[in-house]
CHARMM internal coordinates of N, CA and C (Angstrom, degrees):
IC EDIT
DIST 1 N 1 CA 1.4537
DIST 1 CA 1 C 1.5317
ANGL 1 N 1 CA 1 C 111.18
DIST 1 C 2 N 1.3482
ANGL 1 CA 1 C 2 N 117.13
DIHE 1 N 1 CA 1 C 2 N -34.78
DIST 2 N 2 CA 1.4624
ANGL 1 C 2 N 2 CA 120.28
DIHE 1 CA 1 C 2 N 2 CA -179.88
DIST 2 CA 2 C 1.5228
ANGL 2 N 2 CA 2 C 110.52
DIHE 1 C 2 N 2 CA 2 C -63.18
DIST 2 C 3 N 1.3219
ANGL 2 CA 2 C 3 N 117.00
DIHE 2 N 2 CA 2 C 3 N -38.74
DIST 3 N 3 CA 1.4628
ANGL 2 C 3 N 3 CA 120.55
DIHE 2 CA 2 C 3 N 3 CA 178.94
DIST 3 CA 3 C 1.5223
ANGL 3 N 3 CA 3 C 110.36
DIHE 2 C 3 N 3 CA 3 C -64.76
DIST 3 C 4 N 1.3238
ANGL 3 CA 3 C 4 N 116.84
DIHE 3 N 3 CA 3 C 4 N -39.28
DIST 4 N 4 CA 1.4634
ANGL 3 C 4 N 4 CA 121.66
DIHE 3 CA 3 C 4 N 4 CA 178.70
DIST 4 CA 4 C 1.5301
ANGL 4 N 4 CA 4 C 110.02
DIHE 3 C 4 N 4 CA 4 C -62.63
DIST 4 C 5 N 1.3365
ANGL 4 CA 4 C 5 N 117.15
DIHE 4 N 4 CA 4 C 5 N -43.81
DIST 5 N 5 CA 1.4663
ANGL 4 C 5 N 5 CA 120.45
DIHE 4 CA 4 C 5 N 5 CA 179.11
DIST 5 CA 5 C 1.5238
ANGL 5 N 5 CA 5 C 110.79
DIHE 4 C 5 N 5 CA 5 C -64.93
DIST 5 C 6 N 1.3222
ANGL 5 CA 5 C 6 N 116.64
DIHE 5 N 5 CA 5 C 6 N -38.76
DIST 6 N 6 CA 1.4570
ANGL 5 C 6 N 6 CA 120.73
DIHE 5 CA 5 C 6 N 6 CA 178.99
DIST 6 CA 6 C 1.5257
ANGL 6 N 6 CA 6 C 110.64
DIHE 5 C 6 N 6 CA 6 C -64.16
DIST 6 C 7 N 1.3218
ANGL 6 CA 6 C 7 N 116.82
DIHE 6 N 6 CA 6 C 7 N -42.70
DIST 7 N 7 CA 1.4652
ANGL 6 C 7 N 7 CA 120.59
DIHE 6 CA 6 C 7 N 7 CA 177.67
DIST 7 CA 7 C 1.5253
ANGL 7 N 7 CA 7 C 111.11
DIHE 6 C 7 N 7 CA 7 C -66.32
DIST 7 C 8 N 1.3256
ANGL 7 CA 7 C 8 N 116.82
DIHE 7 N 7 CA 7 C 8 N -36.80
DIST 8 N 8 CA 1.4606
ANGL 7 C 8 N 8 CA 120.60
DIHE 7 CA 7 C 8 N 8 CA 178.02
DIST 8 CA 8 C 1.5267
ANGL 8 N 8 CA 8 C 110.23
DIHE 7 C 8 N 8 CA 8 C -64.95
DIST 8 C 9 N 1.3293
ANGL 8 CA 8 C 9 N 117.06
DIHE 8 N 8 CA 8 C 9 N -40.57
DIST 9 N 9 CA 1.4586
ANGL 8 C 9 N 9 CA 120.43
DIHE 8 CA 8 C 9 N 9 CA 177.68
DIST 9 CA 9 C 1.5274
ANGL 9 N 9 CA 9 C 110.53
DIHE 8 C 9 N 9 CA 9 C -64.64
DIST 9 C 10 N 1.3209
ANGL 9 CA 9 C 10 N 116.90
DIHE 9 N 9 CA 9 C 10 N -45.17
DIST 10 N 10 CA 1.4598
ANGL 9 C 10 N 10 CA 120.86
DIHE 9 CA 9 C 10 N 10 CA 178.80
DIST 10 CA 10 C 1.5269
ANGL 10 N 10 CA 10 C 110.93
DIHE 9 C 10 N 10 CA 10 C -60.98
DIST 10 C 11 N 1.3171
ANGL 10 CA 10 C 11 N 116.89
DIHE 10 N 10 CA 10 C 11 N -43.27
DIST 11 N 11 CA 1.4630
ANGL 10 C 11 N 11 CA 119.59
DIHE 10 CA 10 C 11 N 11 CA -179.54
DIST 11 CA 11 C 1.5276
ANGL 11 N 11 CA 11 C 110.86
DIHE 10 C 11 N 11 CA 11 C -65.71
DIST 11 C 12 N 1.3349
ANGL 11 CA 11 C 12 N 117.66
DIHE 11 N 11 CA 11 C 12 N -34.49
DIST 12 N 12 CA 1.4616
ANGL 11 C 12 N 12 CA 120.19
DIHE 11 CA 11 C 12 N 12 CA 177.49
DIST 12 CA 12 C 1.5302
ANGL 12 N 12 CA 12 C 110.47
DIHE 11 C 12 N 12 CA 12 C -66.93
DIST 12 C 13 N 1.3271
ANGL 12 CA 12 C 13 N 116.69
DIHE 12 N 12 CA 12 C 13 N -43.47
DIST 13 N 13 CA 1.4702
ANGL 12 C 13 N 13 CA 120.36
DIHE 12 CA 12 C 13 N 13 CA 179.45
DIST 13 CA 13 C 1.5242
ANGL 13 N 13 CA 13 C 110.37
DIHE 12 C 13 N 13 CA 13 C -62.05
DIST 13 C 14 N 1.3251
ANGL 13 CA 13 C 14 N 116.93
DIHE 13 N 13 CA 13 C 14 N -44.50
DIST 14 N 14 CA 1.4713
ANGL 13 C 14 N 14 CA 120.59
DIHE 13 CA 13 C 14 N 14 CA 177.54
DIST 14 CA 14 C 1.5220
ANGL 14 N 14 CA 14 C 110.27
DIHE 13 C 14 N 14 CA 14 C -61.19
DIST 14 C 15 N 1.3157
ANGL 14 CA 14 C 15 N 117.11
DIHE 14 N 14 CA 14 C 15 N -43.95
DIST 15 N 15 CA 1.4657
ANGL 14 C 15 N 15 CA 122.63
DIHE 14 CA 14 C 15 N 15 CA 178.94
DIST 15 CA 15 C 1.5264
ANGL 15 N 15 CA 15 C 110.08
DIHE 14 C 15 N 15 CA 15 C -58.77
DIST 15 C 16 N 1.3327
ANGL 15 CA 15 C 16 N 116.89
DIHE 15 N 15 CA 15 C 16 N -44.96
DIST 16 N 16 CA 1.4649
ANGL 15 C 16 N 16 CA 121.28
DIHE 15 CA 15 C 16 N 16 CA -178.90
DIST 16 CA 16 C 1.5261
ANGL 16 N 16 CA 16 C 111.78
DIHE 15 C 16 N 16 CA 16 C -66.08
DIST 16 C 17 N 1.3243
ANGL 16 CA 16 C 17 N 117.21
DIHE 16 N 16 CA 16 C 17 N -41.50
DIST 17 N 17 CA 1.4663
ANGL 16 C 17 N 17 CA 120.65
DIHE 16 CA 16 C 17 N 17 CA -179.82
DIST 17 CA 17 C 1.5311
ANGL 17 N 17 CA 17 C 110.48
DIHE 16 C 17 N 17 CA 17 C -65.87
DIST 17 C 18 N 1.3215
ANGL 17 CA 17 C 18 N 116.73
DIHE 17 N 17 CA 17 C 18 N -44.86
DIST 18 N 18 CA 1.4657
ANGL 17 C 18 N 18 CA 120.14
DIHE 17 CA 17 C 18 N 18 CA 178.63
DIST 18 CA 18 C 1.5291
ANGL 18 N 18 CA 18 C 110.16
DIHE 17 C 18 N 18 CA 18 C -63.82
DIST 18 C 19 N 1.3214
ANGL 18 CA 18 C 19 N 117.27
DIHE 18 N 18 CA 18 C 19 N -39.55
DIST 19 N 19 CA 1.4680
ANGL 18 C 19 N 19 CA 121.87
DIHE 18 CA 18 C 19 N 19 CA 177.01
DIST 19 CA 19 C 1.5225
ANGL 19 N 19 CA 19 C 110.63
DIHE 18 C 19 N 19 CA 19 C -56.76
DIST 19 C 20 N 1.3195
ANGL 19 CA 19 C 20 N 116.87
DIHE 19 N 19 CA 19 C 20 N -49.87
DIST 20 N 20 CA 1.4672
ANGL 19 C 20 N 20 CA 120.94
DIHE 19 CA 19 C 20 N 20 CA -177.92
DIST 20 CA 20 C 1.5276
ANGL 20 N 20 CA 20 C 110.68
DIHE 19 C 20 N 20 CA 20 C -62.87
DIST 20 C 21 N 1.3190
ANGL 20 CA 20 C 21 N 117.08
DIHE 20 N 20 CA 20 C 21 N -45.96
DIST 21 N 21 CA 1.4668
ANGL 20 C 21 N 21 CA 120.49
DIHE 20 CA 20 C 21 N 21 CA -178.80
DIST 21 CA 21 C 1.5258
ANGL 21 N 21 CA 21 C 110.97
DIHE 20 C 21 N 21 CA 21 C -61.22
DIST 21 C 22 N 1.3256
ANGL 21 CA 21 C 22 N 116.50
DIHE 21 N 21 CA 21 C 22 N -47.13
DIST 22 N 22 CA 1.4699
ANGL 21 C 22 N 22 CA 120.26
DIHE 21 CA 21 C 22 N 22 CA -177.17
DIST 22 CA 22 C 1.5251
ANGL 22 N 22 CA 22 C 111.00
DIHE 21 C 22 N 22 CA 22 C -68.69
DIST 22 C 23 N 1.3201
ANGL 22 CA 22 C 23 N 117.91
DIHE 22 N 22 CA 22 C 23 N -43.39
DIST 23 N 23 CA 1.4640
ANGL 22 C 23 N 23 CA 119.94
DIHE 22 CA 22 C 23 N 23 CA -177.86
DIST 23 CA 23 C 1.5313
ANGL 23 N 23 CA 23 C 110.95
DIHE 22 C 23 N 23 CA 23 C -66.16
DIST 23 C 24 N 1.3256
ANGL 23 CA 23 C 24 N 117.31
DIHE 23 N 23 CA 23 C 24 N -40.08
DIST 24 N 24 CA 1.4691
ANGL 23 C 24 N 24 CA 119.31
DIHE 23 CA 23 C 24 N 24 CA 176.46
DIST 24 CA 24 C 1.5272
ANGL 24 N 24 CA 24 C 110.17
DIHE 23 C 24 N 24 CA 24 C -62.98
DIST 24 C 25 N 1.3184
ANGL 24 CA 24 C 25 N 117.02
DIHE 24 N 24 CA 24 C 25 N -43.04
DIST 25 N 25 CA 1.4603
ANGL 24 C 25 N 25 CA 120.44
DIHE 24 CA 24 C 25 N 25 CA 177.60
DIST 25 CA 25 C 1.5184
ANGL 25 N 25 CA 25 C 112.33
DIHE 24 C 25 N 25 CA 25 C -61.97
DIST 25 C 26 N 1.3272
ANGL 25 CA 25 C 26 N 116.74
DIHE 25 N 25 CA 25 C 26 N -44.19
DIST 26 N 26 CA 1.4627
ANGL 25 C 26 N 26 CA 120.03
DIHE 25 CA 25 C 26 N 26 CA 179.12
DIST 26 CA 26 C 1.5237
ANGL 26 N 26 CA 26 C 111.29
DIHE 25 C 26 N 26 CA 26 C -66.01
DIST 26 C 27 N 1.3214
ANGL 26 CA 26 C 27 N 116.27
DIHE 26 N 26 CA 26 C 27 N -37.61
DIST 27 N 27 CA 1.4544
ANGL 26 C 27 N 27 CA 119.77
DIHE 26 CA 26 C 27 N 27 CA 179.34
DIST 27 CA 27 C 1.5332
ANGL 27 N 27 CA 27 C 110.32
DIHE 26 C 27 N 27 CA 27 C -63.38
DIST 27 C 28 N 1.3446
ANGL 27 CA 27 C 28 N 115.85
DIHE 27 N 27 CA 27 C 28 N -42.68
DIST 28 N 28 CA 1.4717
ANGL 27 C 28 N 28 CA 119.45
DIHE 27 CA 27 C 28 N 28 CA 178.56
DIST 28 CA 28 C 1.5295
ANGL 28 N 28 CA 28 C 111.00
DIHE 27 C 28 N 28 CA 28 C -64.04
DIST 28 C 29 N 1.3315
ANGL 28 CA 28 C 29 N 116.93
DIHE 28 N 28 CA 28 C 29 N -42.08
DIST 29 N 29 CA 1.4669
ANGL 28 C 29 N 29 CA 120.08
DIHE 28 CA 28 C 29 N 29 CA 177.26
DIST 29 CA 29 C 1.5197
ANGL 29 N 29 CA 29 C 109.83
DIHE 28 C 29 N 29 CA 29 C -62.30
DIST 29 C 30 N 1.3346
ANGL 29 CA 29 C 30 N 116.04
DIHE 29 N 29 CA 29 C 30 N -42.90
DIST 30 N 30 CA 1.4613
ANGL 29 C 30 N 30 CA 120.98
DIHE 29 CA 29 C 30 N 30 CA -179.82
DIST 30 CA 30 C 1.5340
ANGL 30 N 30 CA 30 C 110.77
DIHE 29 C 30 N 30 CA 30 C -61.04
DIST 30 C 31 N 1.3094
ANGL 30 CA 30 C 31 N 117.07
DIHE 30 N 30 CA 30 C 31 N -43.12
DIST 31 N 31 CA 1.4673
ANGL 30 C 31 N 31 CA 120.77
DIHE 30 CA 30 C 31 N 31 CA -178.83
DIST 31 CA 31 C 1.5184
ANGL 31 N 31 CA 31 C 112.64
DIHE 30 C 31 N 31 CA 31 C -67.62
DIST 31 C 32 N 1.3218
ANGL 31 CA 31 C 32 N 117.65
DIHE 31 N 31 CA 31 C 32 N -33.68
DIST 32 N 32 CA 1.4715
ANGL 31 C 32 N 32 CA 119.74
DIHE 31 CA 31 C 32 N 32 CA -177.23
DIST 32 CA 32 C 1.5265
ANGL 32 N 32 CA 32 C 113.22
DIHE 31 C 32 N 32 CA 32 C -85.83
DIST 32 C 33 N 1.3286
ANGL 32 CA 32 C 33 N 117.20
DIHE 32 N 32 CA 32 C 33 N -23.14
DIST 33 N 33 CA 1.4740
ANGL 32 C 33 N 33 CA 118.37
DIHE 32 CA 32 C 33 N 33 CA -175.90
DIST 33 CA 33 C 1.5151
ANGL 33 N 33 CA 33 C 113.58
DIHE 32 C 33 N 33 CA 33 C -105.27
DIST 33 C 34 N 1.3133
ANGL 33 CA 33 C 34 N 117.62
DIHE 33 N 33 CA 33 C 34 N -41.00
DIST 34 N 34 CA 1.4716
ANGL 33 C 34 N 34 CA 119.52
DIHE 33 CA 33 C 34 N 34 CA -175.14
DIST 34 CA 34 C 1.5237
ANGL 34 N 34 CA 34 C 109.92
DIHE 33 C 34 N 34 CA 34 C -151.39
DIST 34 C 35 N 1.3078
ANGL 34 CA 34 C 35 N 116.22
DIHE 34 N 34 CA 34 C 35 N 69.80
DIST 35 N 35 CA 1.4625
ANGL 34 C 35 N 35 CA 121.26
DIHE 34 CA 34 C 35 N 35 CA -175.90
DIST 35 CA 35 C 1.5294
ANGL 35 N 35 CA 35 C 112.62
DIHE 34 C 35 N 35 CA 35 C -64.96
DIST 35 C 36 N 1.3219
ANGL 35 CA 35 C 36 N 117.23
DIHE 35 N 35 CA 35 C 36 N -23.41
DIST 36 N 36 CA 1.4749
ANGL 35 C 36 N 36 CA 119.13
DIHE 35 CA 35 C 36 N 36 CA -178.88
DIST 36 CA 36 C 1.5381
ANGL 36 N 36 CA 36 C 112.46
DIHE 35 C 36 N 36 CA 36 C -72.55
DIST 36 C 37 N 1.3362
ANGL 36 CA 36 C 37 N 117.99
DIHE 36 N 36 CA 36 C 37 N -18.55
DIST 37 N 37 CA 1.4668
ANGL 36 C 37 N 37 CA 122.79
DIHE 36 CA 36 C 37 N 37 CA 177.42
DIST 37 CA 37 C 1.5239
ANGL 37 N 37 CA 37 C 108.19
DIHE 36 C 37 N 37 CA 37 C -116.89
DIST 37 C 38 N 1.3151
ANGL 37 CA 37 C 38 N 116.25
DIHE 37 N 37 CA 37 C 38 N 115.33
DIST 38 N 38 CA 1.4684
ANGL 37 C 38 N 38 CA 120.70
DIHE 37 CA 37 C 38 N 38 CA -175.66
DIST 38 CA 38 C 1.5320
ANGL 38 N 38 CA 38 C 110.59
DIHE 37 C 38 N 38 CA 38 C -91.27
DIST 38 C 39 N 1.3178
ANGL 38 CA 38 C 39 N 116.25
DIHE 38 N 38 CA 38 C 39 N 70.86
DIST 39 N 39 CA 1.4642
ANGL 38 C 39 N 39 CA 120.57
DIHE 38 CA 38 C 39 N 39 CA -179.01
DIST 39 CA 39 C 1.5236
ANGL 39 N 39 CA 39 C 112.54
DIHE 38 C 39 N 39 CA 39 C -78.87
DIST 39 C 40 N 1.3191
ANGL 39 CA 39 C 40 N 118.80
DIHE 39 N 39 CA 39 C 40 N -21.58
DIST 40 N 40 CA 1.4613
ANGL 39 C 40 N 40 CA 121.13
DIHE 39 CA 39 C 40 N 40 CA -179.29
DIST 40 CA 40 C 1.5317
ANGL 40 N 40 CA 40 C 111.15
DIHE 39 C 40 N 40 CA 40 C -66.35
DIST 40 C 41 N 1.3177
ANGL 40 CA 40 C 41 N 116.86
DIHE 40 N 40 CA 40 C 41 N -31.28
DIST 41 N 41 CA 1.4698
ANGL 40 C 41 N 41 CA 119.87
DIHE 40 CA 40 C 41 N 41 CA 178.46
DIST 41 CA 41 C 1.5252
ANGL 41 N 41 CA 41 C 111.68
DIHE 40 C 41 N 41 CA 41 C -66.53
DIST 41 C 42 N 1.3118
ANGL 41 CA 41 C 42 N 116.63
DIHE 41 N 41 CA 41 C 42 N -33.52
DIST 42 N 42 CA 1.4666
ANGL 41 C 42 N 42 CA 120.09
DIHE 41 CA 41 C 42 N 42 CA 178.37
DIST 42 CA 42 C 1.5266
ANGL 42 N 42 CA 42 C 109.46
DIHE 41 C 42 N 42 CA 42 C -63.55
DIST 42 C 43 N 1.3214
ANGL 42 CA 42 C 43 N 116.60
DIHE 42 N 42 CA 42 C 43 N -44.21
DIST 43 N 43 CA 1.4649
ANGL 42 C 43 N 43 CA 121.18
DIHE 42 CA 42 C 43 N 43 CA 177.79
DIST 43 CA 43 C 1.5319
ANGL 43 N 43 CA 43 C 109.96
DIHE 42 C 43 N 43 CA 43 C -63.32
DIST 43 C 44 N 1.3371
ANGL 43 CA 43 C 44 N 116.49
DIHE 43 N 43 CA 43 C 44 N -44.34
DIST 44 N 44 CA 1.4650
ANGL 43 C 44 N 44 CA 121.03
DIHE 43 CA 43 C 44 N 44 CA -179.11
DIST 44 CA 44 C 1.5313
ANGL 44 N 44 CA 44 C 111.19
DIHE 43 C 44 N 44 CA 44 C -61.29
DIST 44 C 45 N 1.3168
ANGL 44 CA 44 C 45 N 117.64
DIHE 44 N 44 CA 44 C 45 N -43.28
DIST 45 N 45 CA 1.4691
ANGL 44 C 45 N 45 CA 120.75
DIHE 44 CA 44 C 45 N 45 CA 178.86
DIST 45 CA 45 C 1.5218
ANGL 45 N 45 CA 45 C 111.32
DIHE 44 C 45 N 45 CA 45 C -65.33
DIST 45 C 46 N 1.3243
ANGL 45 CA 45 C 46 N 117.24
DIHE 45 N 45 CA 45 C 46 N -47.14
DIST 46 N 46 CA 1.4588
ANGL 45 C 46 N 46 CA 120.32
DIHE 45 CA 45 C 46 N 46 CA -178.70
DIST 46 CA 46 C 1.5129
ANGL 46 N 46 CA 46 C 112.46
DIHE 45 C 46 N 46 CA 46 C -61.94
DIST 46 C 47 N 1.3089
ANGL 46 CA 46 C 47 N 116.31
DIHE 46 N 46 CA 46 C 47 N -47.61
DIST 47 N 47 CA 1.4585
ANGL 46 C 47 N 47 CA 120.79
DIHE 46 CA 46 C 47 N 47 CA 179.36
DIST 47 CA 47 C 1.5233
ANGL 47 N 47 CA 47 C 110.02
DIHE 46 C 47 N 47 CA 47 C -69.61
DIST 47 C 48 N 1.3260
ANGL 47 CA 47 C 48 N 116.73
DIHE 47 N 47 CA 47 C 48 N -34.08
DIST 48 N 48 CA 1.4616
ANGL 47 C 48 N 48 CA 121.25
DIHE 47 CA 47 C 48 N 48 CA 178.62
DIST 48 CA 48 C 1.5219
ANGL 48 N 48 CA 48 C 112.61
DIHE 47 C 48 N 48 CA 48 C -61.92
DIST 48 C 49 N 1.3163
ANGL 48 CA 48 C 49 N 117.04
DIHE 48 N 48 CA 48 C 49 N -34.34
DIST 49 N 49 CA 1.4636
ANGL 48 C 49 N 49 CA 120.79
DIHE 48 CA 48 C 49 N 49 CA 176.59
DIST 49 CA 49 C 1.5273
ANGL 49 N 49 CA 49 C 109.83
DIHE 48 C 49 N 49 CA 49 C -63.54
DIST 49 C 50 N 1.3242
ANGL 49 CA 49 C 50 N 116.79
DIHE 49 N 49 CA 49 C 50 N -43.86
DIST 50 N 50 CA 1.4655
ANGL 49 C 50 N 50 CA 120.42
DIHE 49 CA 49 C 50 N 50 CA 176.88
DIST 50 CA 50 C 1.5179
ANGL 50 N 50 CA 50 C 112.01
DIHE 49 C 50 N 50 CA 50 C -64.61
DIST 50 C 51 N 1.3241
ANGL 50 CA 50 C 51 N 117.04
DIHE 50 N 50 CA 50 C 51 N -39.58
DIST 51 N 51 CA 1.4624
ANGL 50 C 51 N 51 CA 121.15
DIHE 50 CA 50 C 51 N 51 CA 177.87
DIST 51 CA 51 C 1.5215
ANGL 51 N 51 CA 51 C 110.59
DIHE 50 C 51 N 51 CA 51 C -65.31
DIST 51 C 52 N 1.3253
ANGL 51 CA 51 C 52 N 117.23
DIHE 51 N 51 CA 51 C 52 N -40.10
DIST 52 N 52 CA 1.4651
ANGL 51 C 52 N 52 CA 120.95
DIHE 51 CA 51 C 52 N 52 CA 177.87
DIST 52 CA 52 C 1.5283
ANGL 52 N 52 CA 52 C 111.02
DIHE 51 C 52 N 52 CA 52 C -64.19
DIST 52 C 53 N 1.3202
ANGL 52 CA 52 C 53 N 117.20
DIHE 52 N 52 CA 52 C 53 N -39.47
DIST 53 N 53 CA 1.4650
ANGL 52 C 53 N 53 CA 120.58
DIHE 52 CA 52 C 53 N 53 CA 177.15
DIST 53 CA 53 C 1.5197
ANGL 53 N 53 CA 53 C 110.45
DIHE 52 C 53 N 53 CA 53 C -64.45
DIST 53 C 54 N 1.3159
ANGL 53 CA 53 C 54 N 117.01
DIHE 53 N 53 CA 53 C 54 N -42.00
DIST 54 N 54 CA 1.4559
ANGL 53 C 54 N 54 CA 121.97
DIHE 53 CA 53 C 54 N 54 CA 178.25
DIST 54 CA 54 C 1.5323
ANGL 54 N 54 CA 54 C 109.77
DIHE 53 C 54 N 54 CA 54 C -61.54
DIST 54 C 55 N 1.3306
ANGL 54 CA 54 C 55 N 116.28
DIHE 54 N 54 CA 54 C 55 N -44.74
DIST 55 N 55 CA 1.4612
ANGL 54 C 55 N 55 CA 120.57
DIHE 54 CA 54 C 55 N 55 CA 178.11
DIST 55 CA 55 C 1.5151
ANGL 55 N 55 CA 55 C 112.87
DIHE 54 C 55 N 55 CA 55 C -63.48
DIST 55 C 56 N 1.3182
ANGL 55 CA 55 C 56 N 116.53
DIHE 55 N 55 CA 55 C 56 N -37.63
DIST 56 N 56 CA 1.4599
ANGL 55 C 56 N 56 CA 120.69
DIHE 55 CA 55 C 56 N 56 CA 178.65
DIST 56 CA 56 C 1.5212
ANGL 56 N 56 CA 56 C 111.20
DIHE 55 C 56 N 56 CA 56 C -63.80
DIST 56 C 57 N 1.3088
ANGL 56 CA 56 C 57 N 116.93
DIHE 56 N 56 CA 56 C 57 N -43.33
DIST 57 N 57 CA 1.4699
ANGL 56 C 57 N 57 CA 120.54
DIHE 56 CA 56 C 57 N 57 CA 177.73
DIST 57 CA 57 C 1.5193
ANGL 57 N 57 CA 57 C 110.15
DIHE 56 C 57 N 57 CA 57 C -62.00
DIST 57 C 58 N 1.3313
ANGL 57 CA 57 C 58 N 116.50
DIHE 57 N 57 CA 57 C 58 N -43.97
DIST 58 N 58 CA 1.4633
ANGL 57 C 58 N 58 CA 119.70
DIHE 57 CA 57 C 58 N 58 CA 178.87
DIST 58 CA 58 C 1.5267
ANGL 58 N 58 CA 58 C 110.70
DIHE 57 C 58 N 58 CA 58 C -61.39
DIST 58 C 59 N 1.3226
ANGL 58 CA 58 C 59 N 118.13
DIHE 58 N 58 CA 58 C 59 N -43.76
DIST 59 N 59 CA 1.4688
ANGL 58 C 59 N 59 CA 120.92
DIHE 58 CA 58 C 59 N 59 CA 179.66
DIST 59 CA 59 C 1.5262
ANGL 59 N 59 CA 59 C 112.04
DIHE 58 C 59 N 59 CA 59 C -64.58
DIST 59 C 60 N 1.3083
ANGL 59 CA 59 C 60 N 116.93
DIHE 59 N 59 CA 59 C 60 N -36.88
DIST 60 N 60 CA 1.4648
ANGL 59 C 60 N 60 CA 120.50
DIHE 59 CA 59 C 60 N 60 CA -179.02
DIST 60 CA 60 C 1.5236
ANGL 60 N 60 CA 60 C 111.67
DIHE 59 C 60 N 60 CA 60 C -70.88
DIST 60 C 61 N 1.3181
ANGL 60 CA 60 C 61 N 117.84
DIHE 60 N 60 CA 60 C 61 N -30.45
DIST 61 N 61 CA 1.4611
ANGL 60 C 61 N 61 CA 120.91
DIHE 60 CA 60 C 61 N 61 CA -175.96
DIST 61 CA 61 C 1.5206
ANGL 61 N 61 CA 61 C 114.04
DIHE 60 C 61 N 61 CA 61 C -97.02
DIST 61 C 62 N 1.3292
ANGL 61 CA 61 C 62 N 118.79
DIHE 61 N 61 CA 61 C 62 N -6.31
DIST 62 N 62 CA 1.4683
ANGL 61 C 62 N 62 CA 119.09
DIHE 61 CA 61 C 62 N 62 CA -179.52
DIST 62 CA 62 C 1.5218
ANGL 62 N 62 CA 62 C 109.51
DIHE 61 C 62 N 62 CA 62 C -73.12
DIST 62 C 63 N 1.3198
ANGL 62 CA 62 C 63 N 116.33
DIHE 62 N 62 CA 62 C 63 N 154.36
DIST 63 N 63 CA 1.4653
ANGL 62 C 63 N 63 CA 119.76
DIHE 62 CA 62 C 63 N 63 CA -177.59
DIST 63 CA 63 C 1.5352
ANGL 63 N 63 CA 63 C 110.93
DIHE 62 C 63 N 63 CA 63 C -66.95
DIST 63 C 64 N 1.3042
ANGL 63 CA 63 C 64 N 115.06
DIHE 63 N 63 CA 63 C 64 N 145.67
DIST 64 N 64 CA 1.4729
ANGL 63 C 64 N 64 CA 120.80
DIHE 63 CA 63 C 64 N 64 CA 179.34
DIST 64 CA 64 C 1.5263
ANGL 64 N 64 CA 64 C 109.33
DIHE 63 C 64 N 64 CA 64 C -76.63
DIST 64 C 65 N 1.3382
ANGL 64 CA 64 C 65 N 116.44
DIHE 64 N 64 CA 64 C 65 N 135.22
DIST 65 N 65 CA 1.4694
ANGL 64 C 65 N 65 CA 119.06
DIHE 64 CA 64 C 65 N 65 CA 176.51
DIST 65 CA 65 C 1.5230
ANGL 65 N 65 CA 65 C 109.69
DIHE 64 C 65 N 65 CA 65 C -82.83
DIST 65 C 66 N 1.3054
ANGL 65 CA 65 C 66 N 115.60
DIHE 65 N 65 CA 65 C 66 N 149.64
DIST 66 N 66 CA 1.4745
ANGL 65 C 66 N 66 CA 119.28
DIHE 65 CA 65 C 66 N 66 CA -176.69
DIST 66 CA 66 C 1.4911
ANGL 66 N 66 CA 66 C 110.87
DIHE 65 C 66 N 66 CA 66 C -105.47
END
COOR INIT
IC SEED 1 N 1 CA 1 C
IC BUILD
């Protein structure tokens, strides 16, 4: 079970890093091509909900500190 939790933590960290890289890239594209329409925020919110769910699962399954 400890290995599973460790892999879940690693997958969450990877998910978060990829989220930040992609959202920053999309935001820059949005600002340079069509700043009057903020479509990058829609992507950030939608993906952010999935990232929050992933984080919640990781928090629920991590070992309790004593």
